[in-house]
C-alpha positions as a printed NumPy array, in Angstrom:
array([[102.95 ,  56.227, 151.987],
       [105.893,  56.169, 149.596],
       [109.551,  56.552, 150.555],
       [109.83 ,  59.902, 148.768],
       [107.146,  62.294, 150.028],
       [107.294,  64.394, 146.851],
       [106.01 ,  61.446, 144.801],
       [102.882,  60.917, 146.883],
       [ 99.669,  62.204, 145.341],
       [ 97.137,  64.535, 146.939],
       [ 93.672,  64.805, 145.507],
       [ 93.443,  67.881, 143.226],
       [ 89.919,  68.62 , 144.435],
       [ 90.976,  68.745, 148.076],
       [ 91.625,  72.249, 149.377],
       [ 93.935,  72.435, 152.387],
       [ 93.241,  74.904, 155.186],
       [ 95.664,  75.769, 157.974],
       [ 93.916,  75.76 , 161.383],
       [ 94.023,  79.04 , 163.316],
       [ 95.527,  77.402, 166.422],
       [ 98.693,  76.424, 164.46 ],
       [ 99.426,  80.042, 163.592],
       [100.917,  82.737, 165.828],
       [ 99.682,  86.232, 164.945],
       [101.434,  89.299, 166.331],
       [100.326,  92.901, 165.847],
       [103.147,  95.275, 164.933],
       [103.423,  98.84 , 163.699],
       [103.214,  99.192, 159.942],
       [106.032, 100.774, 157.973],
       [105.741, 103.808, 155.758],
       [103.73 , 106.989, 155.86 ],
       [100.622, 106.979, 158.003],
       [100.007, 110.415, 159.405],
       [ 99.218, 111.025, 163.061],
       [ 98.217, 107.42 , 163.8  ],
       [101.429, 105.776, 162.585],
       [103.18 , 105.709, 165.982],
       [100.083, 104.82 , 168.007],
       [ 98.339, 101.962, 166.164],
       [ 99.711,  98.486, 165.542],
       [ 97.771,  97.567, 162.421],
       [100.296,  95.327, 160.64 ],
       [100.355,  91.584, 161.342],
       [103.277,  89.166, 161.622],
       [102.093,  85.616, 160.974],
       [104.408,  82.819, 162.129],
       [103.707,  79.235, 161.052],
       [105.848,  76.292, 162.197],
       [105.791,  73.931, 159.224],
       [107.203,  70.852, 160.956],
       [104.763,  71.043, 163.907],
       [101.703,  71.574, 161.701],
       [ 98.926,  69.109, 160.919],
       [ 99.529,  69.33 , 157.166],
       [100.198,  66.113, 155.222],
       [103.853,  65.071, 155.13 ],
       [104.057,  65.652, 151.381],
       [103.007,  69.282, 151.734],
       [105.395,  69.808, 154.66 ],
       [108.231,  68.366, 152.569],
       [107.437,  70.64 , 149.619],
       [107.089,  73.709, 151.868],
       [110.448,  73.076, 153.515],
       [112.09 ,  72.414, 150.127],
       [110.506,  75.564, 148.644],
       [113.161,  78.256, 148.232],
       [111.342,  81.2  , 149.775],
       [112.996,  83.947, 151.796],
       [110.008,  83.95 , 154.167],
       [110.909,  80.446, 155.436],
       [113.602,  80.482, 158.126],
       [116.27 ,  77.822, 158.65 ],
       [114.192,  76.498, 161.561],
       [111.263,  75.786, 159.227],
       [109.111,  78.714, 160.357],
       [107.198,  80.625, 157.704],
       [106.864,  84.354, 158.443],
       [104.311,  86.447, 156.542],
       [104.007,  90.188, 157.129],
       [100.683,  91.79 , 156.175],
       [100.432,  95.586, 156.236],
       [ 98.47 ,  96.555, 153.122],
       [ 95.242,  97.435, 154.881],
       [ 94.456, 100.087, 157.468],
       [ 92.806,  97.743, 159.962],
       [ 94.322,  94.914, 161.934],
       [ 91.405,  92.601, 161.077],
       [ 91.878,  93.04 , 157.326],
       [ 95.64 ,  92.457, 157.636],
       [ 95.01 ,  89.334, 159.738],
       [ 92.599,  88.042, 157.071],
       [ 95.094,  88.915, 154.3  ],
       [ 97.927,  87.046, 156.063],
       [ 95.776,  83.92 , 156.512],
       [ 94.657,  84.02 , 152.871],
       [ 98.266,  84.325, 151.689],
       [ 99.326,  81.418, 153.914],
       [ 96.518,  79.179, 152.627],
       [ 97.295,  80.139, 149.007],
       [100.942,  79.189, 149.482],
       [100.023,  75.858, 151.084],
       [ 97.499,  75.023, 148.359],
       [ 99.89 ,  76.007, 145.568],
       [102.38 ,  73.438, 146.89 ],
       [ 99.748,  70.789, 147.67 ],
       [ 99.704,  69.511, 144.092],
       [102.779,  67.686, 142.847],
       [104.482,  69.413, 139.916],
       [104.033,  67.693, 136.57 ],
       [107.006,  65.573, 135.587],
       [108.567,  66.544, 132.28 ],
       [108.584,  63.805, 129.707],
       [111.944,  63.734, 127.951],
       [111.706,  64.201, 124.178],
       [114.198,  64.355, 121.337],
       [114.523,  67.013, 118.674],
       [113.142,  65.963, 115.298],
       [115.296,  65.767, 112.188],
       [113.341,  68.651, 110.625],
       [113.849,  70.91 , 113.676],
       [117.595,  70.215, 113.638],
       [117.645,  71.083, 109.914],
       [115.783,  74.384, 110.566],
       [118.262,  75.337, 113.304],
       [121.181,  74.587, 110.977],
       [119.638,  76.678, 108.158],
       [118.971,  79.583, 110.539],
       [122.591,  79.5  , 111.679],
       [123.812,  79.628, 108.085],
       [121.496,  82.582, 107.292],
       [122.619,  84.436, 110.404],
       [126.288,  83.855, 109.619],
       [125.83 ,  85.115, 106.026],
       [124.015,  88.202, 107.33 ],
       [126.877,  88.989, 109.698],
       [129.491,  88.425, 107.004],
       [127.702,  91.017, 104.811],
       [128.113,  93.584, 107.611],
       [131.887,  93.227, 107.615],
       [134.15 ,  95.788, 105.943],
       [134.806,  95.19 , 102.273],
       [138.469,  94.524, 101.559],
       [139.797,  95.117,  97.996]])
């Protein structure tokens, strides 16, 4: 493994899956309108996932912790709230799908940008555009006798 975990490569064909035993699911009451059932049924799901204690590869853990997401606490715990569906089972499934999508989106290293220089022709076009724009603005000015 390399010194910098972000430089290590993960196979693009490999799809990561978070095991169910590494996730804490809690049923809570959903927000919003719901009629007579709203105060009786806990259909929303809070998913809590401790990134540091997970079995994910170190590179993915590093990227997850470095990812600026409001759902990741200072302690390195990812919290996903699922409440779109009416049933607890569908919200549980939705939360797990969203977690796995996030993990897999960060599993691949971002492409490194290759530094390039502006061509002489592109610099010339920019200069000509500036001159045209300046002439256009000068024509808008008040005419002084």
